[in-house]
N, C-alpha and C positions, 0 to 999 in steps of 0.2 A: 435335365428337366428343371431341377432345383435352381440352377444358375439362371435359366431364362425367366422363371417366376420372380426371382429376386431382382433381376434387371428390370422387369416390367414394373415392379413396385417402385423401384427407384425412379424410373422415368415418370410414372404417374404423379408422385408427390412433388417432384421437382418442377414439373410443368404446371401443376396447380399453383405453386407459390410464385412461379414466374409471372403468372397472370395477375396475381394480387398486387405485386409492386409495379408492374407495367401500367396498370390502370391509373396510378397516382402520379406517374412521372412523364406521361406522354406529352410531347410538345411538337406539333407539326411544323413549326417554323425553324426549329433548331436542328443542327446536324446530330444524328444519333450518336450518343456516347455510351457505349456498353458499360464502361467502368463506372461512370457517374450514375447510370440507371441502376446498376446492380448494388452499388454501395449505398444509394439513397434509401432503398427499401429492402432489397433482397438479403443483404448481409445480416440482417437481424434474424433471419430464419434459415439461411443457407450458407454453407461454405462452398468455395469453388473447388475444394478438394473432396476427399472421400468422407470427411467427418460429418456426422449427423448433428444438426442443431435442433430446430423444430421440424424441418423437413430434412430429407437426405442430402448428402453431398452431391454436387452437380458435376463432378469430374467425369469426363468421357460421356456426357449425355448425348453428344452428337453421334456417338457410335451405336446408340440404341435404336434410333429411327433416323431417316434421312431428313435433311433440312426442310424440304417441302412439306413433309408431314408435320414436323414440329411447328412450322409457321401456321399451318391450318389449325392445329390443335390449340395453340396459344390464342389465336384470334377468335376461334369459335369452336370450342370443344363439344358443345351440344350438337352442332351440325355433324361433326365427325362421328359421334356416337349414333345419331339417328340414321346416318348413312349405312350403318351396319358394319363399319370397320371393325374387324376382329380384335385388333390390338386396342383400339379405343374403348370398345365395349368391355374388354378384360380389365383395363385400368379402372374404368367406372365401377365395375363390380368389386374389384380388389380393395377399393377404398370407400367401402360403405355406400356406394352409389351416390357419391357427392360430386355433382357436376361442377366443373370449373367455370367461372363466369366468363362471358365473352367481352373482348375489349377491342376498340377501334384503333388498332396499331398498324403502322405501315410495315411492309416486309423488311425494309432497311432497319427499322428500330429493333425488330426481333432478331435479325441477323447480327446486329452489333452486339447484342447481349450474348447470344450464342458464341460469337467470336471471342468476346472477352472471357467467357467461362473456359473455352477451349485453350486460349493462350495462357491463362493462369494455371490450368492443369498441366500444360506442357512445361511451363516454367518451374513448377514445383517438382515435377519428375526429373528435370535436368539439374536441379540444385543439389549440392553434396549434403549428405546427412550431417547434423550438428556434431561437431567434434571430429569429423573425418578429415584426413589429410588431403590437401589439394595436390594432385599429381604435378610433379616438376617444381613444386615450391620448396625452398629451403627453409628449415626451421629458424626462426629469429632468436638469436641468443643475446642476452643482455651484454652490452659493451662494458669494458673495464674503464673506469673514469680516469684515463691517463692524464688529461689536462689538469684535473684537480690535484692529483698526486704530484705532478710535475711542479705546480705552483708551490705546494707545501715544501717539497724538497729544495726548491730554489731559495725559499725564505729561510729554511734552516741553515743552508750553506752560507747565505748572506749574513745572518746573525753571527755565525761562527767566525767568519772572516772579519767582520767589523769589530768583534770582541778582541781578536788578536791584534788588529790595527790599533785599537784603543790602548791595550796594554803596552804595545811597543812605543807608542807616542809618550805615554806616561813615563816609561823608563828613560827615554831619550831626554825628556824635559828635566827629570831629576838629575841625570848625569851632567847636563849642561849647567844646571844651577848648583851643582855640588851637593845635592841633598842625598844622604845615604839611603840605601834601600830599606824599606820597612821590614821589621821582624815578621816572619811568617806567623799567621794566626790560624789556630785550629778552627774547624767548623763549629765546635761546641762553644769556644770563646766568642766567635763571631755572632752566634745566636744570642749569647748573654749580652753582648754589647748592643745589639739591635733592640733587645727588650728594654734595656736601661734607657735608651734614647727615645723610645716610642711608647711610653707608658700611657699617655693620654689616648693615643691612637688605639692601643689595645683595649683600653676601657670602653671606648666608643664602639669598637667592633663587637666586644662582648655584650654590651647593652643591646645593640641591634640584633645580634644572634638570639638573645634571650627573648626579645620582643617578637621576632619573627617566629621562633619556635612556639611561643605561647599562642599566637594567633592561629598558626597552622594546627596546633593541638586542639584548640577550642573548636575550630570548624570540623576537624576530624571526629571529635567526640559528639558534636551536635548533629552530625549527619548519619550517625549510627541508626539503622532501621529505616532510613529514608530512601526512596527509590524514584525520585523525580527524574524524568527523562529516560526511565527504563524502557527499552524498546527491543524486546526479544524477537528472535526469528521464529515464526510460527510454523507448524508442520505443513500448513497450507497457506500459500500467499494470498491473503484476502485483502483487497484494496477498499478501504472505507472511502477513499477519494472518489472511486468510481460508483460505489453503491449508494453512499449517503450524499455525496456531492453531485456528481454528474447525473445519476439516475434519480436523485431526490427521494430515496427510500427512507421512511421514518425510522428513527432509532428503535422505537417500541414495536415495530413490525418484527424485528429479529429478537430484541431484548424485551419481550413482552412482560416479564416479571417486574420491570421497573415501575409499572403503573399500579400493581396490585400486590406486591410482595416486598419483603425486605431485600431480596436479591434481584438484580436485574436479569440474571441467568445468561448462560452461553447458549445460543440457539442450537437445537439438535440438527443433524444433517437433513432430516425430513423437511425442516423449514427452508433449507437451501434448495431442496428439490422442487419446491413450489414454482421456482423460476428455472432452475437448471435441469429440470427434466426436459425442457425445451431449448434453453440457451446452453449450448454445449461447447461454445468457443468464446473465450474472453478476448477483449481488445488489447490486453497487455501480455498475458501469459498463454494465450491460445487455449489448447485443450489440456495442457499439462496439469494445471492446478485443479480444474474441474474434474478431471479423471480421478484425482485423489478422493473426491467426495464419493464418486461412484464406487471406488474400491472399498471405502469404509462401509458403504451400504450393501456391497456385493450386488451392484446394479449393472445390468447390461443395457447400454443406451440403444443398441441396435434392435433388441427385442422388447425393450421397455419392461423388463421383468427383474424381480429381486431374487437373489440367491439366499441360501440358508446360513451364510457365514459372514454376517456384518461384524465390523470391528469399530471400537470407539476411536474418535480422533483425539489425539493427545495434545489438546490446546495448552498453551503456557499462559498462566494467569499474569495479567499486567498490573491490575489494581488490587492491593491486598492490605486491608487494615489489620492492626494487631487484634488478637482475640479479646483484649480487655475493652475494646471500643465497640459500641453498638451503633450501627447506621442502618436506617430504613429508607430504601429507595422510594417506596410508595408515598411516604410522608413528605418527601421533598418534591417528587414529580407530580403526584396527583393532588395533594393538599397544598403544598407550597407553590405549585405551578412553576417550578424552576425548569429552565432549559437544560438539557444534558451537557451542553457546552460550558455551563457555569463551572462545573467541576472537571470535566474531561477535556476542555479546550476545543479548538476547531477540528473536531474529528473528521468533518466532511472534507478537510483539506489534507488529511494524513493518508499517505500510501500505506505506511505501517503504523499501527496505533502505538502510542507511547503514553506514559503517565505524565500528564501535563502539569498538574498541580502537586504541591508537596504533600498534601493530605495530612498535615501535622495538626496537633491539637490547637496550637496558636492560630493556624490558618483557618480552622473551623470557627474558632471563637471570634476572630475578626470578621468573618463572614456573617455570623449571627449578630454582631454589633452594627454592621453596615446595611444588611439586607432588610428592606421593608416588607412586612407580611402583606400579601395580597388578600385582604379580607372582604373587599367590596364584591358582593355577589357570590361569595364563597360560603356555601351552606355549612361547611365545617366550623367556621368561625362566627356564625350568626350571633349566638348568645355572648361569646367572649368579646366580640367587637363592641357591643354596647357598653359592657363593663369597662373596657379599656378606654373608651372615649370619655367616660365619666371620670376615670382615674387620671388620665394624662391630658385631657382636653380634646375637643373635637378636631383641632387642626394639628395635633401632635403626630409626628412620624412614628408609627408603631413598628419597631424593628423586632427581630426574633428574640433579642435579649430581654425585651419587655414582657414576653410570654413564657419566661422560664428557660430561655435558650442557653443560659450560662450555668444552669444548675448541674452539678456533677452527676447526679443520678440520671440525668437525661441520656447520657451516653455511656456511663459506667455503673452497671448494676448487675 
């Protein structure tokens, strides 16, 4: 009994959302393309598998009612309900008596979509599980680089042979010219002789080594505490490229503290659920990463209920100023009217967020010297603007350093 009720609910919601997207993509002159129709609208609300997004997964929808009934329902659900059809009336009542709109679709268009859903469901069922071994396939083992080692061995033998040939020719030449064989020299004496004959070369090499070491040491010391390009792997793979870039979500929708607080804040999972209560499958990671949000909130997407055991998500901080420095996001975002990308770089293009700027004191000071304060129409600077015009002239470029942006106590107190 419970199984039939669950199946009826699945069928009802899937058919409702079928109708919503079919209304917008109908074209009587084109050949029906189930994949194109589904992906244009339906993929935002449905998966072809069993996963629930906004509506339920559509896998095996063709087994719940026959094709003739499904076509009638999608084309005119109200008529099916008014006819007294038991299954249609039950669906209508199960989903808050919300009637699905009627659409002028051909039978072939509806069949093409149903066919696509069926084919995709069968394809997913036939595919091996991730990481599973394919029957009959031999494991691929990394090959030994025989060619590279053969070339190296050949070169070693060649150098050894040429060395012997050179020594033999030298002995033959001395014998022919009557030159006696040189006295054998120990390795220690040979080293001393080389040093005496190459003092200038040694001095140059020593100078180069000292210079190189000094430069490397300077950069090593100057980079202590800097984390530019730091790009940690987060516990949940969150794509800023998709959210801020493709979907155009404003930074302050998630980081709401940036407009009114010192801290931009990391959004709580409840903010994520504003969208992901409905969007349960992502375009890159599928359901894997979104499921981690549900696990943190102890949320069941099938029943839309929260459990009693939520757990915090252990995000890894990317941008971290030293404790001796004070920085206020609201002062820069709300008052200064700076874009987030000024400091954080093109976040809308980052799949994984990294620290774009060095965030050093010198970098901040240079920004204060170069950045013009946006005072026109900014109530925060109404009185100050008039005073600065008098002091620096009406046409002067009023940068942050002219309003105290270089004072130590601004950031260190």
